[in-house]
C-alpha angles and dihedrals in degrees: 000000000000122000089251091054091046094053092042090054091051090051095048091047089052091053090054091047092049091055090051093046090054088062094057117094124230094262092056092050090048091053091048091054093048090050090049091054092049091050093050089050094049091048094046095120092051090050092049091049090052089048092051088056090052092047091051091050090046093054090048089052092051100248113177122254089253092053092047089051090054090049098048120103108201123179088258091055092047088050088052090052090052092047090050093051092047093046091050089048089055097048118109110270113245102182112111093012119138111245093186137352130193142160124232123220089255091059098256111145112214124195125187104210130190114238137172119272090228118226118019124188118204116197113188146155137229105337109094091187086075087070092066096036094051096044093047096052094043093051093045087058093044094250122140111230133212112198124201111179128180121279090244090067100036096119094045092048093048091051093049094047091047091053094046093047093049093047094045093047090060088065099040104276106168116246113264094016086124116035130172120204098231099192117091091205107127090217087071089071091053091051093047097052091050095060093114112185092018106058110049100191138011123204117188117196120186142053124356092253092058094046094048090049090054093048093047093052102035124112092178128067116284128201114193153133119229100202142356102228095164124182136202116199117201106208123209090254094050124132099242096210090051091048093051093048094048094047092048091051094045093049106031109033093074111348094180098067130092096245095054113114115256102174135038121197117197127197109242092236089065099040097096094054103028107041095062091048091049093048093049094047097047097038087056088056092052095256118151110220123207117189147172119258093265094056093047090059089070099043107025116194092002086080121050120215114272124220128208093266091060093071093063100030124116104211102180085196141081092292125113131183118216128198134174117226130188099226148359089261090056090050091051092050092048092050094047090049102043103022129093097229091248113113129337132170142198124208107206147133091205117102090201095052091045093053093046092050096045092046099045108034106096101214137123091244124023120186137196116202097345138096121268087227089086092076094109134111093238094048090049090054094250094118112238120345133226092212146308120270127206090181119107100216121083097343139021129181124000110005111223132158101308092048089058093058138075128194142231135200120244110199118196119196142170098217101306119164126190115255 
């Protein structure tokens, strides 16, 4: 069997599974998800052993510390996977629900009803927890899912999918509702995203190179974000202690994720007092600062010189670029020009500055006085998420249940014909 035939078979199997999933009611899908969580928990040691194998291979291959952190499955992260599956299972079912209903003057009753998308392909790198998050949300919304993780997590992903499939099957999960593309051949991605008429939606999660490769080759719709170039702007009215704590959290808690802050803009009126404090606090945490000439005046060698590329770079590491700006308007313009429309924040006590920032920054999530690290389906109360979109069509921001559905119109008549 050729690679093309292998991927085509996976796609066709997913179509069949999606049709069967659509016949299951919400209670059945809830029980399937709970059984999947229980199976992952009972097979925890097997999953951790598979992950250790991946971590060993990753170290041998020279993966960065940030990438190894993404790859690692600690007990806490497995617990988070279980919590995510169980929370999604408990969320209110939206499939088959009426979004809107109205009656036309001719007596036609029209209902707009929420339905599954069908077959969703998730292409991702490094983080094996995505395997459980993506599968859980897709199954809750009666979508079949095709998973294609990175080669660095192949053993972890196989162990997680095996556990979920076995657990789900005990409660009636249709065969092939969750499928993992086992080959690490990159050509498999190209084949998968060209399954027009079979795969209904592709979601790539990972580095910019992966996402651009998917978009360039896809013949099916793609929802994505290229980069997470997130900003925090410290306004002249900001509480400095709050600003330092938020920036530390947004940069240092998990620097290798897309909602970590990469740039800090500081109002010029605060530069003298704030820049030295920021440099001391983040240098002590091992963060390399890169700044414009103005910011380096206040911190000297604690901030390295920035170059033009720094303002649009996604580091995914303990590196932060710092720039001084003259106003909130200047901060907004800088963010809209250099940012990736992912997550951006203002630290301010000014109602006017807050409103200007929230109204004018063109990003999927815009914050006032909070860390950008909250851009996450679980933190937003959506349960787990299948990804974060910076697109503007269909879905934007964390993609929870509703974002994994479409709708159809049901039109009820009593013999009407159009004149």
